[in-house]
C-alpha positions as YAML, in Angstrom:
chain: A
units: angstrom
residues:
- id: 1
  name: GLU
  ca: [107.56, 104.82, 115.05]
- id: 2
  name: THR
  ca: [105.57, 103.00, 117.71]
- id: 3
  name: VAL
  ca: [104.00, 106.12, 119.32]
- id: 4
  name: ASP
  ca: [100.55, 105.53, 118.01]
- id: 5
  name: LEU
  ca: [100.45, 101.77, 118.57]
- id: 6
  name: ASP
  ca: [98.68, 99.87, 121.39]
- id: 7
  name: LYS
  ca: [101.41, 98.42, 123.45]
- id: 8
  name: PRO
  ca: [102.42, 95.78, 124.29]
- id: 9
  name: HIS
  ca: [101.22, 93.89, 121.22]
- id: 10
  name: ASP
  ca: [102.01, 90.86, 119.20]
- id: 11
  name: ASP
  ca: [99.78, 91.67, 116.20]
- id: 12
  name: ALA
  ca: [100.23, 90.34, 112.74]
- id: 13
  name: LEU
  ca: [101.03, 92.98, 109.98]
- id: 14
  name: VAL
  ca: [97.90, 93.51, 108.16]
- id: 15
  name: ILE
  ca: [97.75, 96.28, 105.46]
- id: 16
  name: ARG
  ca: [95.43, 97.78, 102.82]
- id: 17
  name: ILE
  ca: [96.87, 97.65, 99.38]
- id: 18
  name: ASP
  ca: [95.85, 98.05, 95.75]
- id: 19
  name: VAL
  ca: [95.54, 94.89, 93.75]
- id: 20
  name: SER
  ca: [94.48, 95.44, 90.08]
- id: 21
  name: GLY
  ca: [92.63, 98.59, 90.86]
- id: 22
  name: CYS
  ca: [90.73, 97.16, 93.79]
- id: 23
  name: GLU
  ca: [91.68, 98.46, 97.27]
- id: 24
  name: LEU
  ca: [92.08, 95.27, 99.26]
- id: 25
  name: SER
  ca: [91.85, 95.55, 103.07]
- id: 26
  name: ARG
  ca: [92.97, 92.69, 105.40]
- id: 27
  name: VAL
  ca: [96.11, 91.69, 103.43]
- id: 28
  name: MET
  ca: [98.47, 89.87, 105.70]
- id: 29
  name: ILE
  ca: [102.19, 90.22, 105.22]
- id: 30
  name: ASP
  ca: [103.55, 86.84, 106.03]
- id: 31
  name: THR
  ca: [106.58, 87.66, 108.18]
- id: 32
  name: GLU
  ca: [106.35, 84.70, 110.40]
- id: 33
  name: THR
  ca: [106.31, 81.51, 108.27]
- id: 34
  name: GLY
  ca: [107.67, 83.18, 105.21]
- id: 35
  name: SER
  ca: [105.02, 82.02, 102.70]
- id: 36
  name: SER
  ca: [106.65, 80.79, 99.53]
- id: 37
  name: THR
  ca: [103.56, 81.96, 97.50]
- id: 38
  name: ASP
  ca: [101.32, 84.95, 97.28]
- id: 39
  name: VAL
  ca: [97.77, 83.83, 98.03]
- id: 40
  name: LEU
  ca: [94.49, 85.42, 96.99]
- id: 41
  name: PHE
  ca: [91.38, 83.95, 98.66]
- id: 42
  name: TYR
  ca: [88.53, 82.96, 96.41]
- id: 43
  name: ASP
  ca: [85.94, 85.12, 98.09]
- id: 44
  name: ALA
  ca: [88.10, 88.20, 97.54]
- id: 45
  name: PHE
  ca: [88.86, 87.03, 93.93]
- id: 46
  name: LYS
  ca: [85.10, 86.90, 93.19]
- id: 47
  name: ARG
  ca: [84.43, 90.34, 94.86]
- id: 48
  name: MET
  ca: [87.05, 91.83, 92.57]
- id: 49
  name: GLY
  ca: [84.89, 90.70, 89.64]
- id: 50
  name: PHE
  ca: [87.09, 87.93, 88.40]
- id: 51
  name: THR
  ca: [85.87, 84.50, 87.29]
- id: 52
  name: LYS
  ca: [87.55, 81.05, 87.21]
- id: 53
  name: THR
  ca: [88.01, 81.35, 83.40]
- id: 54
  name: LEU
  ca: [90.85, 83.85, 84.10]
- id: 55
  name: LEU
  ca: [92.82, 81.36, 86.11]
- id: 56
  name: LYS
  ca: [95.84, 79.43, 84.74]
- id: 57
  name: GLU
  ca: [94.65, 75.82, 85.38]
- id: 58
  name: GLU
  ca: [97.89, 74.85, 87.36]
- id: 59
  name: ARG
  ca: [96.37, 73.38, 90.42]
- id: 60
  name: SER
  ca: [98.91, 73.46, 93.28]
- id: 61
  name: LEU
  ca: [99.03, 71.44, 96.50]
- id: 62
  name: LEU
  ca: [99.53, 73.96, 99.41]
- id: 63
  name: ILE
  ca: [100.43, 72.82, 102.98]
- id: 64
  name: GLY
  ca: [99.23, 75.24, 105.74]
- id: 65
  name: PHE
  ca: [100.87, 76.04, 108.97]
- id: 66
  name: ALA
  ca: [99.12, 73.27, 110.87]
- id: 67
  name: GLY
  ca: [99.96, 70.73, 108.19]
- id: 68
  name: GLU
  ca: [96.49, 70.84, 106.55]
- id: 69
  name: THR
  ca: [96.56, 70.45, 102.76]
- id: 70
  name: THR
  ca: [94.39, 72.20, 100.05]
- id: 71
  name: TYR
  ca: [94.59, 72.49, 96.36]
- id: 72
  name: SER
  ca: [94.52, 75.82, 94.59]
- id: 73
  name: PHE
  ca: [92.00, 76.65, 91.82]
- id: 74
  name: GLY
  ca: [94.90, 77.88, 89.79]
- id: 75
  name: SER
  ca: [96.91, 81.09, 89.59]
- id: 76
  name: ILE
  ca: [96.50, 84.58, 88.21]
- id: 77
  name: GLU
  ca: [98.91, 87.48, 87.52]
- id: 78
  name: LEU
  ca: [97.59, 90.74, 88.95]
- id: 79
  name: THR
  ca: [99.29, 94.16, 89.42]
- id: 80
  name: VAL
  ca: [99.99, 95.13, 93.04]
- id: 81
  name: THR
  ca: [100.55, 98.86, 93.63]
- id: 82
  name: ALA
  ca: [102.20, 99.98, 96.75]
- id: 83
  name: GLY
  ca: [102.76, 103.74, 96.75]
- id: 84
  name: GLU
  ca: [104.31, 104.47, 93.41]
- id: 85
  name: ILE
  ca: [105.67, 100.97, 92.86]
- id: 86
  name: ARG
  ca: [103.79, 98.56, 90.70]
- id: 87
  name: LYS
  ca: [104.66, 94.86, 90.47]
- id: 88
  name: ILE
  ca: [103.07, 92.03, 88.64]
- id: 89
  name: VAL
  ca: [102.34, 89.30, 91.13]
- id: 90
  name: GLU
  ca: [101.38, 85.65, 90.54]
- id: 91
  name: PHE
  ca: [98.68, 84.82, 93.04]
- id: 92
  name: ILE
  ca: [97.70, 81.34, 93.93]
- id: 93
  name: VAL
  ca: [93.89, 81.32, 94.31]
- id: 94
  name: ILE
  ca: [92.53, 79.07, 97.08]
- id: 95
  name: ASP
  ca: [89.02, 78.57, 98.30]
- id: 96
  name: ARG
  ca: [89.51, 78.28, 102.08]
- id: 97
  name: PRO
  ca: [87.79, 80.15, 104.82]
- id: 98
  name: ALA
  ca: [90.17, 82.90, 105.94]
- id: 99
  name: PRO
  ca: [89.80, 86.17, 107.74]
- id: 100
  name: PHE
  ca: [92.13, 87.73, 105.16]
- id: 101
  name: ASN
  ca: [91.60, 88.68, 101.56]
- id: 102
  name: ALA
  ca: [95.21, 87.91, 100.62]
- id: 103
  name: ILE
  ca: [98.63, 86.95, 101.91]
- id: 104
  name: LEU
  ca: [101.79, 88.54, 100.49]
- id: 105
  name: GLY
  ca: [104.72, 86.39, 101.19]
- id: 106
  name: ARG
  ca: [108.33, 86.15, 100.14]
- id: 107
  name: PRO
  ca: [107.89, 86.56, 96.47]
- id: 108
  name: TRP
  ca: [106.31, 89.98, 96.58]
- id: 109
  name: LEU
  ca: [108.47, 91.04, 99.57]
- id: 110
  name: TYR
  ca: [111.65, 90.16, 97.80]
- id: 111
  name: SER
  ca: [110.46, 91.84, 94.55]
- id: 112
  name: MET
  ca: [109.75, 95.06, 96.48]
- id: 113
  name: LYS
  ca: [112.96, 94.81, 98.49]
- id: 114
  name: ALA
  ca: [110.52, 95.38, 101.39]
- id: 115
  name: VAL
  ca: [111.36, 95.14, 105.10]
- id: 116
  name: PRO
  ca: [108.41, 94.24, 107.22]
- id: 117
  name: SER
  ca: [108.15, 94.81, 110.96]
- id: 118
  name: THR
  ca: [105.34, 93.42, 113.12]
- id: 119
  name: TYR
  ca: [106.64, 95.25, 116.09]
- id: 120
  name: HIS
  ca: [106.55, 98.65, 114.29]
- id: 121
  name: GLN
  ca: [103.41, 97.61, 112.33]
- id: 122
  name: CYS
  ca: [104.85, 98.86, 109.03]
- id: 123
  name: LEU
  ca: [106.40, 97.81, 105.81]
- id: 124
  name: LYS
  ca: [109.26, 99.85, 104.30]
- id: 125
  name: PHE
  ca: [110.65, 99.64, 100.75]
- id: 126
  name: PRO
  ca: [112.81, 101.74, 98.53]
- id: 127
  name: THR
  ca: [111.41, 104.02, 95.86]
- id: 128
  name: PRO
  ca: [113.09, 106.41, 93.38]
- id: 129
  name: LYS
  ca: [112.17, 109.20, 95.79]
- id: 130
  name: GLY
  ca: [113.31, 107.53, 98.95]
- id: 131
  name: VAL
  ca: [111.99, 104.98, 101.41]
- id: 132
  name: GLU
  ca: [108.13, 104.65, 101.52]
- id: 133
  name: THR
  ca: [106.19, 103.24, 104.45]
- id: 134
  name: ILE
  ca: [102.83, 101.46, 104.54]
- id: 135
  name: ARG
  ca: [101.35, 101.21, 107.98]
- id: 136
  name: GLY
  ca: [99.54, 98.19, 109.32]
- id: 137
  name: SER
  ca: [96.22, 98.16, 111.05]
- id: 138
  name: GLN
  ca: [96.24, 96.76, 114.48]
- id: 139
  name: LYS
  ca: [92.43, 96.82, 114.47]
- id: 140
  name: SER
  ca: [92.20, 94.84, 111.19]
- id: 141
  name: SER
  ca: [94.82, 92.38, 112.59]
- id: 142
  name: ARG
  ca: [92.86, 91.86, 115.71]
- id: 143
  name: ILE
  ca: [89.54, 91.44, 113.89]
- id: 144
  name: CYS
  ca: [91.28, 88.77, 111.66]
- id: 145
  name: TYR
  ca: [92.82, 87.03, 114.61]
- id: 146
  name: LEU
  ca: [89.39, 86.64, 116.30]
- id: 147
  name: ALA
  ca: [87.72, 85.69, 113.06]
- id: 148
  name: SER
  ca: [90.17, 82.91, 112.71]
- id: 149
  name: PHE
  ca: [89.00, 81.31, 115.93]
- id: 150
  name: LYS
  ca: [85.42, 81.42, 114.58]
- id: 151
  name: ASP
  ca: [86.52, 79.70, 111.48]
- id: 152
  name: ILE
  ca: [88.30, 76.91, 113.46]
- id: 153
  name: GLU
  ca: [85.06, 76.50, 115.61]
- id: 154
  name: GLN
  ca: [82.83, 76.19, 112.56]
- id: 155
  name: HIS
  ca: [84.98, 73.58, 110.93]
- id: 156
  name: SER
  ca: [85.74, 71.47, 113.99]
...
């Protein structure tokens, strides 16, 4: 399964997936820190045509990998479609600079019974017709990685 991958690599798993009828690229599957929430970044939320009035006003305190804290704008339930499987996902919406449009963490992964692999750059999950695979994009992963350094430089 790694024949078409650039090797060696240590790329994050970044996929393209349908969220409420919008095809979102640059969706990181959080396999490293095991995010306890599914996150939608506010810029993507706006580009999807949503407004803050649709959010449940439950502001949450989120603590990032480096210990930084931020409050969410609230949450919203959206349909995530992976292959033929649709799940209602509660996203926490945050307004932070990020190279990603969204992060899918443990809640979505568990609901999908999905097995992610950064090494194989894919996500596998059961369907009524067998196991489905979503392939990651090393190119998108690397673009996001480089963009994260630009965000750090701009906010230092």
